[in-house]
N, C-alpha and C positions, 0 to 999 in steps of 0.2 A: 858706328860711328858712334864717337864719345862724346859729349861736350864739358869743360871740368872746368868752374866757376873760382875764382880767386880775388884775390883785393887787388885793386889798381895801383901798378906803379909809373916811377914816371919816363923808366923806360920801354914798360909796353907799352903808353898813351904814345910817347915821340914813333912809337914805330908803325902804332895801329894808324894816325894820323895823315903817312904816305902811303897807305894802302886803302884808304874809305872807297866805297863802291863810289860811282860817279853822282849818282842819285842824292846822297849825303851828301858830298860836298857841294854841288848845285844847291841845295838848297842852304847847305851854313853860306854860302856867296849870295845869295839871297837874300835871307837873314839880315843878315850884313858883319859877321864874323869877319875878323882877319886873318885866321888859318882855319885851318881844323884841329889843331894844336891845340890853341885858345879857346874855341869849343870847348871842347873835351876837358881842358882844365879849370875852365868857370864852367865845368857841368860837374865834375866833381865836386872840385870847391863849394859851391853851391848845394848839395843834394845828400839829405838824409842818411840813404844808404847808396853804395857805388860798388860795379867789380865789372870785370871782365870777364868776357864767355875767351877760352880758344878749344878749338880740333884743327887736326891736321899739325899738329906742333906749335901752334903757333896764336898769339891775340888777336881772334877776327872778329870782335864785339866788347863794347863799352854799354854799361846803362849802368840803372839809378831812377831817384825818385828824389822832388825837392820837395818842398815846403813851398804853397806858390805865396810871395812876397806880401801881398795883401791880404789871406787872413790864410795862417796856416791850417785850417783843416779841411783847404784844399789840394793835393797831391798834383805835380808835375811830372807820369814820366815822361823816359827819353833814351833815346837807344843810335848810337851812330855804330857804321858796322860794315865792314868788308863785301857786307851782302850776303845769306846764306845760301847757300843754290844743294843741289844735286841731294845726298843723302843725307848730309846734315839740318836740311829744312824740316821735317814733322820733327826730331828734336829738337832744334832752336825751337821752335811753336812751341812744343808742349811747356819745355823749361819757361819762353817766357809768361805763360798764362799759370806755371805755378809764383812768380815771382810776384804776378798781379795781383792774385788769390792774394799770397802776404801780404802786398801792404792795401787789397782796398778798409779792412777793416782799419787804416791808419787813418781813415779820412774820410768826410760826410762827398766825397767828390772825386773825382781825378779829369785832367784834360791835357791838353799837348796842338800845336799847332802843326801841321802838315805843309810843305808848298803840292800847288796841288799839281806840279807833274810827278810829284813823287809818287805813282800808283804803291809799289809795293811796298811802303811804308802804309798805303791807306788801306791798303789791305790785311796787314799784320794788327792794325788800329781794330779793321773792325772783327777779326778771329777772335780777339782776344777780350771784343764784350763793347770796346767804344762806337756811339756812333758818329756821326758830322753835325753839328750843330749850326756852327755860319761858315761863310765865308769871309777874312779879314785882307787887308791888304799891308803888309808891309814891306818896304819901299819899294812901292809901287808891286808888287808881286802877289798874285793869289796866293792864300795859306786859308785851310779848310781846318777850323779848329774842332779835334775830336774830344770828347769828354761819357762819360760813364759817371751819373750818382748811386751812389752804395747806397748799402744797409745801416749806418750808422746812423 
């Protein structure tokens, strides 16, 4: 199976937002987003780079990296998806690692927060070389801050 990467379109975001995995939807709700589509649109608007990943003939993920609003020497990578499973999982991990490697020289470090219940996202970040730093309470829900310091 082959993953293709494209520029996001409003139609792709709308379609993807209606099919996000339950863990991503729960995380967005816990973080206070009004809808998955609003979160996707804001993420793309704030990103330095953003993409959609397609397999099985449909958009299955959106991802990117944004500059941290308080210090643009730090990046905030993000991803929302339908949940890569089966044969595409290994290729998705490889593709994710390639993008993180390309973004690392742009920043002194990268970080993001993950709902403590979202185990698959935590495993994905660990695979990409991120480490858990601290647990924060966001809207009375525990979120784990994951980060990586770069060589810049």
